[in-house]
PDB file of N, H, CA, C and O in Angstrom:
ATOM      1  N   UNK A   1    -123.885 -23.407 -25.152  1.00  0.00           N
ATOM      2  CA  UNK A   1    -124.302 -24.310 -25.698  1.00  0.00           C
ATOM      3  C   UNK A   1    -124.341 -23.970 -27.235  1.00  0.00           C
ATOM      4  O   UNK A   1    -124.732 -22.918 -27.741  1.00  0.00           O
ATOM      5  N   UNK A   2    -123.935 -24.899 -27.758  1.00  0.00           N
ATOM      6  H   UNK A   2    -123.618 -25.753 -27.346  1.00  0.00           H
ATOM      7  CA  UNK A   2    -123.940 -24.731 -29.335  1.00  0.00           C
ATOM      8  C   UNK A   2    -125.200 -24.834 -30.056  1.00  0.00           C
ATOM      9  O   UNK A   2    -125.961 -25.774 -29.827  1.00  0.00           O
ATOM     10  N   UNK A   3    -125.479 -23.908 -30.936  1.00  0.00           N
ATOM     11  H   UNK A   3    -124.860 -23.145 -31.122  1.00  0.00           H
ATOM     12  CA  UNK A   3    -126.762 -23.660 -31.549  1.00  0.00           C
ATOM     13  C   UNK A   3    -127.082 -24.847 -32.884  1.00  0.00           C
ATOM     14  O   UNK A   3    -126.352 -25.003 -33.863  1.00  0.00           O
ATOM     15  N   UNK A   4    -128.002 -25.380 -32.676  1.00  0.00           N
ATOM     16  H   UNK A   4    -128.595 -25.253 -31.881  1.00  0.00           H
ATOM     17  CA  UNK A   4    -128.136 -26.796 -33.574  1.00  0.00           C
ATOM     18  C   UNK A   4    -128.585 -25.810 -34.935  1.00  0.00           C
ATOM     19  O   UNK A   4    -129.462 -24.956 -34.800  1.00  0.00           O
ATOM     20  N   UNK A   5    -128.007 -25.990 -36.020  1.00  0.00           N
ATOM     21  H   UNK A   5    -127.294 -26.683 -36.130  1.00  0.00           H
ATOM     22  CA  UNK A   5    -128.012 -25.326 -37.194  1.00  0.00           C
ATOM     23  C   UNK A   5    -129.201 -25.873 -38.021  1.00  0.00           C
ATOM     24  O   UNK A   5    -129.495 -25.324 -39.083  1.00  0.00           O
ATOM     25  N   UNK A   6    -129.792 -26.786 -37.628  1.00  0.00           N
ATOM     26  H   UNK A   6    -129.553 -27.232 -36.765  1.00  0.00           H
ATOM     27  CA  UNK A   6    -130.969 -27.639 -38.388  1.00  0.00           C
ATOM     28  C   UNK A   6    -132.263 -27.149 -37.624  1.00  0.00           C
ATOM     29  O   UNK A   6    -133.345 -27.432 -38.138  1.00  0.00           O
ATOM     30  N   UNK A   7    -132.246 -26.507 -36.553  1.00  0.00           N
ATOM     31  H   UNK A   7    -131.366 -26.277 -36.136  1.00  0.00           H
ATOM     32  CA  UNK A   7    -133.334 -26.186 -35.781  1.00  0.00           C
ATOM     33  C   UNK A   7    -134.122 -24.650 -36.261  1.00  0.00           C
ATOM     34  O   UNK A   7    -133.988 -23.520 -35.794  1.00  0.00           O
ATOM     35  N   UNK A   8    -134.886 -25.108 -37.266  1.00  0.00           N
ATOM     36  H   UNK A   8    -134.996 -26.027 -37.646  1.00  0.00           H
ATOM     37  CA  UNK A   8    -135.624 -24.157 -37.811  1.00  0.00           C
ATOM     38  C   UNK A   8    -137.112 -24.723 -38.284  1.00  0.00           C
ATOM     39  O   UNK A   8    -137.190 -25.944 -38.418  1.00  0.00           O
ATOM     40  N   UNK A   9    -138.225 -23.977 -38.530  1.00  0.00           N
ATOM     41  H   UNK A   9    -138.162 -22.985 -38.420  1.00  0.00           H
ATOM     42  CA  UNK A   9    -139.458 -24.487 -38.967  1.00  0.00           C
ATOM     43  C   UNK A   9    -139.368 -25.248 -39.947  1.00  0.00           C
ATOM     44  O   UNK A   9    -139.937 -26.319 -39.734  1.00  0.00           O
ATOM     45  N   UNK A  10    -138.839 -25.156 -41.061  1.00  0.00           N
ATOM     46  H   UNK A  10    -138.377 -24.286 -41.234  1.00  0.00           H
ATOM     47  CA  UNK A  10    -138.986 -26.160 -42.225  1.00  0.00           C
ATOM     48  C   UNK A  10    -138.158 -27.479 -41.992  1.00  0.00           C
ATOM     49  O   UNK A  10    -137.987 -28.221 -42.959  1.00  0.00           O
ATOM     50  N   UNK A  11    -137.717 -27.761 -40.958  1.00  0.00           N
ATOM     51  H   UNK A  11    -137.856 -27.159 -40.172  1.00  0.00           H
ATOM     52  CA  UNK A  11    -137.250 -29.174 -40.720  1.00  0.00           C
ATOM     53  C   UNK A  11    -138.124 -29.879 -39.464  1.00  0.00           C
ATOM     54  O   UNK A  11    -137.803 -30.932 -38.914  1.00  0.00           O
ATOM     55  N   UNK A  12    -139.143 -29.168 -39.182  1.00  0.00           N
ATOM     56  H   UNK A  12    -139.403 -28.313 -39.629  1.00  0.00           H
ATOM     57  CA  UNK A  12    -140.298 -29.644 -38.074  1.00  0.00           C
ATOM     58  C   UNK A  12    -141.246 -30.284 -38.696  1.00  0.00           C
ATOM     59  O   UNK A  12    -141.776 -29.941 -39.752  1.00  0.00           O
ATOM     60  N   UNK A  13    -141.527 -31.426 -37.919  1.00  0.00           N
ATOM     61  H   UNK A  13    -141.096 -31.705 -37.061  1.00  0.00           H
ATOM     62  CA  UNK A  13    -142.771 -32.336 -38.101  1.00  0.00           C
ATOM     63  C   UNK A  13    -144.080 -31.508 -38.431  1.00  0.00           C
ATOM     64  O   UNK A  13    -144.999 -31.878 -39.162  1.00  0.00           O
ATOM     65  N   UNK A  14    -143.982 -30.369 -37.777  1.00  0.00           N
ATOM     66  H   UNK A  14    -143.236 -30.068 -37.184  1.00  0.00           H
ATOM     67  CA  UNK A  14    -145.301 -29.685 -37.907  1.00  0.00           C
ATOM     68  C   UNK A  14    -145.599 -28.517 -38.747  1.00  0.00           C
ATOM     69  O   UNK A  14    -146.602 -27.804 -38.692  1.00  0.00           O
ATOM     70  N   UNK A  15    -144.482 -28.411 -39.612  1.00  0.00           N
ATOM     71  H   UNK A  15    -143.668 -28.990 -39.656  1.00  0.00           H
ATOM     72  CA  UNK A  15    -144.193 -27.598 -40.697  1.00  0.00           C
ATOM     73  C   UNK A  15    -144.924 -27.986 -42.094  1.00  0.00           C
ATOM     74  O   UNK A  15    -144.510 -28.968 -42.711  1.00  0.00           O
ATOM     75  N   UNK A  16    -146.044 -27.196 -42.611  1.00  0.00           N
ATOM     76  H   UNK A  16    -146.380 -26.399 -42.110  1.00  0.00           H
ATOM     77  CA  UNK A  16    -146.709 -27.148 -43.830  1.00  0.00           C
ATOM     78  C   UNK A  16    -146.453 -26.340 -44.744  1.00  0.00           C
ATOM     79  O   UNK A  16    -146.416 -25.153 -44.421  1.00  0.00           O
ATOM     80  N   UNK A  17    -146.209 -26.683 -46.082  1.00  0.00           N
ATOM     81  H   UNK A  17    -146.238 -27.648 -46.345  1.00  0.00           H
ATOM     82  CA  UNK A  17    -145.945 -25.985 -47.251  1.00  0.00           C
ATOM     83  C   UNK A  17    -147.261 -25.786 -47.801  1.00  0.00           C
ATOM     84  O   UNK A  17    -147.990 -26.603 -47.239  1.00  0.00           O
ATOM     85  N   UNK A  18    -147.992 -25.030 -48.710  1.00  0.00           N
ATOM     86  H   UNK A  18    -147.399 -24.366 -49.167  1.00  0.00           H
ATOM     87  CA  UNK A  18    -148.930 -25.087 -49.484  1.00  0.00           C
ATOM     88  C   UNK A  18    -148.574 -24.214 -50.528  1.00  0.00           C
ATOM     89  O   UNK A  18    -147.975 -23.178 -50.237  1.00  0.00           O
ATOM     90  N   UNK A  19    -148.873 -24.492 -51.799  1.00  0.00           N
ATOM     91  H   UNK A  19    -149.360 -25.333 -52.035  1.00  0.00           H
ATOM     92  CA  UNK A  19    -148.996 -23.690 -52.925  1.00  0.00           C
ATOM     93  C   UNK A  19    -150.058 -23.261 -53.331  1.00  0.00           C
ATOM     94  O   UNK A  19    -150.927 -23.989 -53.812  1.00  0.00           O
ATOM     95  N   UNK A  20    -150.173 -21.811 -53.182  1.00  0.00           N
ATOM     96  H   UNK A  20    -149.467 -21.220 -52.791  1.00  0.00           H
ATOM     97  CA  UNK A  20    -151.371 -21.071 -53.579  1.00  0.00           C
ATOM     98  C   UNK A  20    -151.163 -20.516 -54.981  1.00  0.00           C
ATOM     99  O   UNK A  20    -150.181 -20.859 -55.638  1.00  0.00           O
ATOM    100  N   UNK A  21    -152.063 -19.670 -55.445  1.00  0.00           N
ATOM    101  H   UNK A  21    -152.860 -19.391 -54.911  1.00  0.00           H
ATOM    102  CA  UNK A  21    -152.335 -19.217 -56.599  1.00  0.00           C
ATOM    103  C   UNK A  21    -151.058 -17.844 -56.674  1.00  0.00           C
ATOM    104  O   UNK A  21    -150.326 -17.488 -57.598  1.00  0.00           O
ATOM    105  N   UNK A  22    -151.202 -17.394 -55.434  1.00  0.00           N
ATOM    106  H   UNK A  22    -151.796 -17.683 -54.684  1.00  0.00           H
ATOM    107  CA  UNK A  22    -150.437 -16.133 -55.528  1.00  0.00           C
ATOM    108  C   UNK A  22    -148.987 -16.206 -54.532  1.00  0.00           C
ATOM    109  O   UNK A  22    -148.497 -15.260 -53.914  1.00  0.00           O
ATOM    110  N   UNK A  23    -148.507 -17.552 -54.584  1.00  0.00           N
ATOM    111  H   UNK A  23    -148.906 -18.320 -55.086  1.00  0.00           H
ATOM    112  CA  UNK A  23    -147.377 -18.033 -53.815  1.00  0.00           C
ATOM    113  C   UNK A  23    -147.485 -18.895 -52.592  1.00  0.00           C
ATOM    114  O   UNK A  23    -148.605 -19.313 -52.300  1.00  0.00           O
ATOM    115  N   UNK A  24    -146.307 -19.258 -51.732  1.00  0.00           N
ATOM    116  H   UNK A  24    -145.397 -18.919 -51.970  1.00  0.00           H
ATOM    117  CA  UNK A  24    -146.426 -20.076 -51.010  1.00  0.00           C
ATOM    118  C   UNK A  24    -146.802 -19.877 -49.646  1.00  0.00           C
ATOM    119  O   UNK A  24    -146.232 -18.957 -49.061  1.00  0.00           O
ATOM    120  N   UNK A  25    -147.398 -20.354 -49.203  1.00  0.00           N
ATOM    121  H   UNK A  25    -147.862 -21.102 -49.678  1.00  0.00           H
ATOM    122  CA  UNK A  25    -147.808 -20.218 -47.701  1.00  0.00           C
ATOM    123  C   UNK A  25    -147.455 -21.298 -46.697  1.00  0.00           C
ATOM    124  O   UNK A  25    -147.814 -22.468 -46.834  1.00  0.00           O
ATOM    125  N   UNK A  26    -146.750 -20.861 -45.704  1.00  0.00           N
ATOM    126  H   UNK A  26    -146.458 -19.911 -45.592  1.00  0.00           H
ATOM    127  CA  UNK A  26    -146.077 -21.675 -44.440  1.00  0.00           C
ATOM    128  C   UNK A  26    -147.053 -21.719 -43.326  1.00  0.00           C
ATOM    129  O   UNK A  26    -147.994 -20.976 -43.045  1.00  0.00           O
ATOM    130  N   UNK A  27    -146.644 -22.645 -42.842  1.00  0.00           N
ATOM    131  H   UNK A  27    -145.881 -23.248 -43.070  1.00  0.00           H
ATOM    132  CA  UNK A  27    -147.715 -22.850 -41.414  1.00  0.00           C
ATOM    133  C   UNK A  27    -147.180 -23.753 -40.600  1.00  0.00           C
ATOM    134  O   UNK A  27    -146.350 -24.553 -41.031  1.00  0.00           O
ATOM    135  N   UNK A  28    -147.617 -23.752 -39.194  1.00  0.00           N
ATOM    136  H   UNK A  28    -148.291 -23.102 -38.843  1.00  0.00           H
ATOM    137  CA  UNK A  28    -147.212 -24.475 -38.048  1.00  0.00           C
ATOM    138  C   UNK A  28    -148.579 -25.357 -37.492  1.00  0.00           C
ATOM    139  O   UNK A  28    -149.408 -24.878 -36.718  1.00  0.00           O
ATOM    140  N   UNK A  29    -148.631 -26.608 -37.996  1.00  0.00           N
ATOM    141  H   UNK A  29    -147.958 -26.998 -38.625  1.00  0.00           H
ATOM    142  CA  UNK A  29    -149.924 -27.203 -37.376  1.00  0.00           C
ATOM    143  C   UNK A  29    -150.100 -26.975 -35.910  1.00  0.00           C
ATOM    144  O   UNK A  29    -151.164 -26.641 -35.388  1.00  0.00           O
ATOM    145  N   UNK A  30    -148.804 -27.212 -35.199  1.00  0.00           N
ATOM    146  H   UNK A  30    -147.940 -27.483 -35.623  1.00  0.00           H
ATOM    147  CA  UNK A  30    -148.902 -27.335 -33.679  1.00  0.00           C
ATOM    148  C   UNK A  30    -149.393 -25.672 -33.231  1.00  0.00           C
ATOM    149  O   UNK A  30    -150.483 -25.323 -32.779  1.00  0.00           O
ATOM    150  N   UNK A  31    -148.545 -25.077 -33.441  1.00  0.00           N
ATOM    151  H   UNK A  31    -147.659 -25.360 -33.808  1.00  0.00           H
ATOM    152  CA  UNK A  31    -149.100 -23.344 -33.130  1.00  0.00           C
ATOM    153  C   UNK A  31    -150.447 -22.885 -33.709  1.00  0.00           C
ATOM    154  O   UNK A  31    -151.249 -22.202 -33.073  1.00  0.00           O
ATOM    155  N   UNK A  32    -150.621 -23.292 -34.898  1.00  0.00           N
ATOM    156  H   UNK A  32    -149.969 -23.847 -35.415  1.00  0.00           H
ATOM    157  CA  UNK A  32    -151.673 -23.019 -35.526  1.00  0.00           C
ATOM    158  C   UNK A  32    -151.929 -21.591 -36.259  1.00  0.00           C
ATOM    159  O   UNK A  32    -153.039 -21.081 -36.413  1.00  0.00           O
ATOM    160  N   UNK A  33    -150.534 -20.977 -36.733  1.00  0.00           N
ATOM    161  H   UNK A  33    -149.632 -21.392 -36.608  1.00  0.00           H
ATOM    162  CA  UNK A  33    -150.376 -19.886 -37.527  1.00  0.00           C
ATOM    163  C   UNK A  33    -149.419 -19.877 -38.526  1.00  0.00           C
ATOM    164  O   UNK A  33    -148.759 -20.906 -38.662  1.00  0.00           O
ATOM    165  N   UNK A  34    -149.185 -18.863 -39.309  1.00  0.00           N
ATOM    166  H   UNK A  34    -149.721 -18.026 -39.198  1.00  0.00           H
ATOM    167  CA  UNK A  34    -148.229 -18.777 -40.252  1.00  0.00           C
ATOM    168  C   UNK A  34    -146.818 -18.621 -39.706  1.00  0.00           C
ATOM    169  O   UNK A  34    -146.567 -17.973 -38.690  1.00  0.00           O
ATOM    170  N   UNK A  35    -145.969 -19.218 -40.398  1.00  0.00           N
ATOM    171  H   UNK A  35    -146.173 -19.745 -41.223  1.00  0.00           H
ATOM    172  CA  UNK A  35    -144.469 -19.049 -40.058  1.00  0.00           C
ATOM    173  C   UNK A  35    -143.714 -19.069 -41.187  1.00  0.00           C
ATOM    174  O   UNK A  35    -144.234 -19.169 -42.298  1.00  0.00           O
ATOM    175  N   UNK A  36    -142.515 -18.984 -41.015  1.00  0.00           N
ATOM    176  H   UNK A  36    -142.092 -18.902 -40.113  1.00  0.00           H
ATOM    177  CA  UNK A  36    -141.585 -18.748 -42.303  1.00  0.00           C
ATOM    178  C   UNK A  36    -140.406 -19.905 -42.220  1.00  0.00           C
ATOM    179  O   UNK A  36    -140.044 -20.259 -41.098  1.00  0.00           O
ATOM    180  N   UNK A  37    -139.991 -20.314 -43.023  1.00  0.00           N
ATOM    181  H   UNK A  37    -140.285 -20.027 -43.935  1.00  0.00           H
ATOM    182  CA  UNK A  37    -138.966 -21.364 -43.201  1.00  0.00           C
ATOM    183  C   UNK A  37    -137.607 -21.341 -42.307  1.00  0.00           C
ATOM    184  O   UNK A  37    -136.855 -22.302 -42.146  1.00  0.00           O
ATOM    185  N   UNK A  38    -137.448 -20.001 -41.746  1.00  0.00           N
ATOM    186  H   UNK A  38    -138.059 -19.220 -41.877  1.00  0.00           H
ATOM    187  CA  UNK A  38    -136.229 -19.721 -41.203  1.00  0.00           C
ATOM    188  C   UNK A  38    -136.559 -19.434 -39.431  1.00  0.00           C
ATOM    189  O   UNK A  38    -135.711 -19.272 -38.554  1.00  0.00           O
ATOM    190  N   UNK A  39    -137.800 -19.439 -39.308  1.00  0.00           N
ATOM    191  H   UNK A  39    -138.489 -19.570 -40.021  1.00  0.00           H
ATOM    192  CA  UNK A  39    -138.049 -19.109 -37.719  1.00  0.00           C
ATOM    193  C   UNK A  39    -137.678 -20.366 -37.054  1.00  0.00           C
ATOM    194  O   UNK A  39    -137.464 -21.453 -37.591  1.00  0.00           O
ATOM    195  N   UNK A  40    -137.629 -20.047 -35.745  1.00  0.00           N
ATOM    196  H   UNK A  40    -137.802 -19.164 -35.309  1.00  0.00           H
ATOM    197  CA  UNK A  40    -137.221 -21.027 -34.750  1.00  0.00           C
ATOM    198  C   UNK A  40    -138.039 -20.917 -33.400  1.00  0.00           C
ATOM    199  O   UNK A  40    -138.145 -19.870 -32.761  1.00  0.00           O
ATOM    200  N   UNK A  41    -138.586 -22.094 -33.057  1.00  0.00           N
ATOM    201  H   UNK A  41    -138.500 -22.944 -33.577  1.00  0.00           H
ATOM    202  CA  UNK A  41    -139.475 -22.072 -31.756  1.00  0.00           C
ATOM    203  C   UNK A  41    -139.117 -23.171 -30.962  1.00  0.00           C
ATOM    204  O   UNK A  41    -138.597 -24.144 -31.507  1.00  0.00           O
ATOM    205  N   UNK A  42    -139.378 -23.154 -29.404  1.00  0.00           N
ATOM    206  H   UNK A  42    -139.800 -22.363 -28.961  1.00  0.00           H
ATOM    207  CA  UNK A  42    -138.817 -23.926 -28.558  1.00  0.00           C
ATOM    208  C   UNK A  42    -139.552 -25.257 -28.494  1.00  0.00           C
ATOM    209  O   UNK A  42    -139.206 -26.230 -27.825  1.00  0.00           O
ATOM    210  N   UNK A  43    -140.745 -25.147 -29.382  1.00  0.00           N
ATOM    211  H   UNK A  43    -141.026 -24.356 -29.925  1.00  0.00           H
ATOM    212  CA  UNK A  43    -141.484 -26.560 -29.569  1.00  0.00           C
ATOM    213  C   UNK A  43    -141.013 -27.409 -30.554  1.00  0.00           C
ATOM    214  O   UNK A  43    -141.659 -28.424 -30.815  1.00  0.00           O
ATOM    215  N   UNK A  44    -139.702 -27.081 -31.304  1.00  0.00           N
ATOM    216  H   UNK A  44    -139.177 -26.257 -31.092  1.00  0.00           H
ATOM    217  CA  UNK A  44    -139.325 -27.757 -32.309  1.00  0.00           C
ATOM    218  C   UNK A  44    -139.251 -29.327 -32.093  1.00  0.00           C
ATOM    219  O   UNK A  44    -138.506 -29.935 -31.325  1.00  0.00           O
ATOM    220  N   UNK A  45    -140.295 -29.880 -33.037  1.00  0.00           N
ATOM    221  H   UNK A  45    -140.901 -29.386 -33.661  1.00  0.00           H
ATOM    222  CA  UNK A  45    -139.689 -31.713 -33.179  1.00  0.00           C
ATOM    223  C   UNK A  45    -139.315 -31.936 -34.596  1.00  0.00           C
ATOM    224  O   UNK A  45    -139.985 -31.800 -35.620  1.00  0.00           O
ATOM    225  N   UNK A  46    -138.061 -32.317 -34.412  1.00  0.00           N
ATOM    226  H   UNK A  46    -137.517 -32.427 -33.580  1.00  0.00           H
ATOM    227  CA  UNK A  46    -137.354 -32.577 -36.036  1.00  0.00           C
ATOM    228  C   UNK A  46    -137.811 -34.049 -36.563  1.00  0.00           C
ATOM    229  O   UNK A  46    -137.916 -35.095 -35.922  1.00  0.00           O
ATOM    230  N   UNK A  47    -138.061 -33.771 -38.005  1.00  0.00           N
ATOM    231  H   UNK A  47    -137.976 -32.921 -38.525  1.00  0.00           H
ATOM    232  CA  UNK A  47    -137.977 -34.835 -39.052  1.00  0.00           C
ATOM    233  C   UNK A  47    -137.281 -35.976 -38.758  1.00  0.00           C
ATOM    234  O   UNK A  47    -136.183 -35.901 -38.205  1.00  0.00           O
ATOM    235  N   UNK A  48    -137.706 -36.877 -39.014  1.00  0.00           N
ATOM    236  H   UNK A  48    -138.598 -36.939 -39.463  1.00  0.00           H
ATOM    237  CA  UNK A  48    -136.467 -38.384 -38.980  1.00  0.00           C
ATOM    238  C   UNK A  48    -135.502 -38.011 -39.517  1.00  0.00           C
ATOM    239  O   UNK A  48    -134.527 -38.102 -38.771  1.00  0.00           O
ATOM    240  N   UNK A  49    -135.158 -37.412 -40.991  1.00  0.00           N
ATOM    241  H   UNK A  49    -135.949 -37.337 -41.598  1.00  0.00           H
ATOM    242  CA  UNK A  49    -133.922 -37.151 -41.492  1.00  0.00           C
ATOM    243  C   UNK A  49    -133.203 -36.134 -40.749  1.00  0.00           C
ATOM    244  O   UNK A  49    -131.979 -36.103 -40.884  1.00  0.00           O
ATOM    245  N   UNK A  50    -133.604 -35.544 -40.211  1.00  0.00           N
ATOM    246  H   UNK A  50    -134.597 -35.569 -40.102  1.00  0.00           H
ATOM    247  CA  UNK A  50    -133.019 -34.402 -39.370  1.00  0.00           C
ATOM    248  C   UNK A  50    -132.433 -34.924 -38.451  1.00  0.00           C
ATOM    249  O   UNK A  50    -131.255 -34.629 -38.250  1.00  0.00           O
ATOM    250  N   UNK A  51    -133.156 -35.921 -37.575  1.00  0.00           N
ATOM    251  H   UNK A  51    -134.113 -36.161 -37.738  1.00  0.00           H
ATOM    252  CA  UNK A  51    -132.576 -36.268 -36.365  1.00  0.00           C
ATOM    253  C   UNK A  51    -131.336 -37.132 -36.721  1.00  0.00           C
ATOM    254  O   UNK A  51    -130.330 -37.045 -36.018  1.00  0.00           O
ATOM    255  N   UNK A  52    -131.383 -38.006 -37.849  1.00  0.00           N
ATOM    256  H   UNK A  52    -132.201 -38.077 -38.421  1.00  0.00           H
ATOM    257  CA  UNK A  52    -130.279 -38.734 -38.536  1.00  0.00           C
ATOM    258  C   UNK A  52    -129.043 -38.014 -38.842  1.00  0.00           C
ATOM    259  O   UNK A  52    -127.923 -38.460 -38.593  1.00  0.00           O
ATOM    260  N   UNK A  53    -129.315 -36.740 -39.460  1.00  0.00           N
ATOM    261  H   UNK A  53    -130.224 -36.378 -39.662  1.00  0.00           H
ATOM    262  CA  UNK A  53    -128.212 -35.745 -39.707  1.00  0.00           C
ATOM    263  C   UNK A  53    -127.452 -35.351 -38.563  1.00  0.00           C
ATOM    264  O   UNK A  53    -126.226 -35.425 -38.479  1.00  0.00           O
ATOM    265  N   UNK A  54    -128.431 -34.824 -37.466  1.00  0.00           N
ATOM    266  H   UNK A  54    -129.427 -34.764 -37.535  1.00  0.00           H
ATOM    267  CA  UNK A  54    -127.907 -34.437 -36.241  1.00  0.00           C
ATOM    268  C   UNK A  54    -127.060 -35.575 -35.739  1.00  0.00           C
ATOM    269  O   UNK A  54    -125.909 -35.248 -35.450  1.00  0.00           O
ATOM    270  N   UNK A  55    -127.374 -36.822 -35.574  1.00  0.00           N
ATOM    271  H   UNK A  55    -128.309 -37.088 -35.808  1.00  0.00           H
ATOM    272  CA  UNK A  55    -126.735 -37.530 -34.923  1.00  0.00           C
ATOM    273  C   UNK A  55    -125.632 -38.172 -35.807  1.00  0.00           C
ATOM    274  O   UNK A  55    -124.777 -38.733 -35.121  1.00  0.00           O
ATOM    275  N   UNK A  56    -125.467 -38.226 -36.863  1.00  0.00           N
ATOM    276  H   UNK A  56    -126.161 -37.771 -37.420  1.00  0.00           H
ATOM    277  CA  UNK A  56    -124.324 -38.445 -37.803  1.00  0.00           C
ATOM    278  C   UNK A  56    -123.250 -37.175 -37.428  1.00  0.00           C
ATOM    279  O   UNK A  56    -122.121 -37.491 -37.054  1.00  0.00           O
ATOM    280  N   UNK A  57    -123.522 -36.107 -37.505  1.00  0.00           N
ATOM    281  H   UNK A  57    -124.439 -35.850 -37.809  1.00  0.00           H
ATOM    282  CA  UNK A  57    -122.658 -34.879 -37.154  1.00  0.00           C
ATOM    283  C   UNK A  57    -122.090 -35.025 -35.629  1.00  0.00           C
ATOM    284  O   UNK A  57    -120.997 -34.547 -35.326  1.00  0.00           O
ATOM    285  N   UNK A  58    -122.839 -35.658 -34.777  1.00  0.00           N
ATOM    286  H   UNK A  58    -123.727 -36.046 -35.024  1.00  0.00           H
ATOM    287  CA  UNK A  58    -122.261 -35.705 -33.307  1.00  0.00           C
ATOM    288  C   UNK A  58    -121.238 -36.915 -33.558  1.00  0.00           C
ATOM    289  O   UNK A  58    -120.088 -36.800 -33.133  1.00  0.00           O
ATOM    290  N   UNK A  59    -121.593 -37.952 -34.171  1.00  0.00           N
ATOM    291  H   UNK A  59    -122.527 -38.046 -34.516  1.00  0.00           H
ATOM    292  CA  UNK A  59    -120.591 -39.169 -34.326  1.00  0.00           C
ATOM    293  C   UNK A  59    -119.269 -38.601 -35.013  1.00  0.00           C
ATOM    294  O   UNK A  59    -118.103 -38.902 -34.756  1.00  0.00           O
ATOM    295  N   UNK A  60    -119.639 -37.923 -35.721  1.00  0.00           N
ATOM    296  H   UNK A  60    -120.585 -37.678 -35.930  1.00  0.00           H
ATOM    297  CA  UNK A  60    -118.251 -37.313 -36.330  1.00  0.00           C
ATOM    298  C   UNK A  60    -117.431 -36.401 -35.696  1.00  0.00           C
ATOM    299  O   UNK A  60    -116.265 -36.368 -36.090  1.00  0.00           O
ATOM    300  N   UNK A  61    -117.796 -35.573 -34.714  1.00  0.00           N
ATOM    301  H   UNK A  61    -118.743 -35.600 -34.394  1.00  0.00           H
ATOM    302  CA  UNK A  61    -117.157 -34.857 -34.045  1.00  0.00           C
ATOM    303  C   UNK A  61    -116.696 -35.291 -32.808  1.00  0.00           C
ATOM    304  O   UNK A  61    -116.310 -34.559 -31.897  1.00  0.00           O
ATOM    305  N   UNK A  62    -116.744 -36.421 -32.802  1.00  0.00           N
ATOM    306  H   UNK A  62    -117.058 -37.017 -33.542  1.00  0.00           H
ATOM    307  CA  UNK A  62    -116.362 -37.130 -31.417  1.00  0.00           C
ATOM    308  C   UNK A  62    -115.163 -37.714 -31.546  1.00  0.00           C
ATOM    309  O   UNK A  62    -114.668 -38.322 -30.597  1.00  0.00           O
TER     310      UNK A  62
END
């Protein structure tokens, strides 16, 4: 099975970024803990614009 290059936390609807005085804080509202931009979990739900990009790539590869 081909790996989805978009499947990372930063592209998920549950991903939240917060700018703090000491830097950025990234968290997952679904899992309830800190995460990183490039982490990958099975519970991934892509944002709408990511779904469109995936569909576009699938259409071009046919």
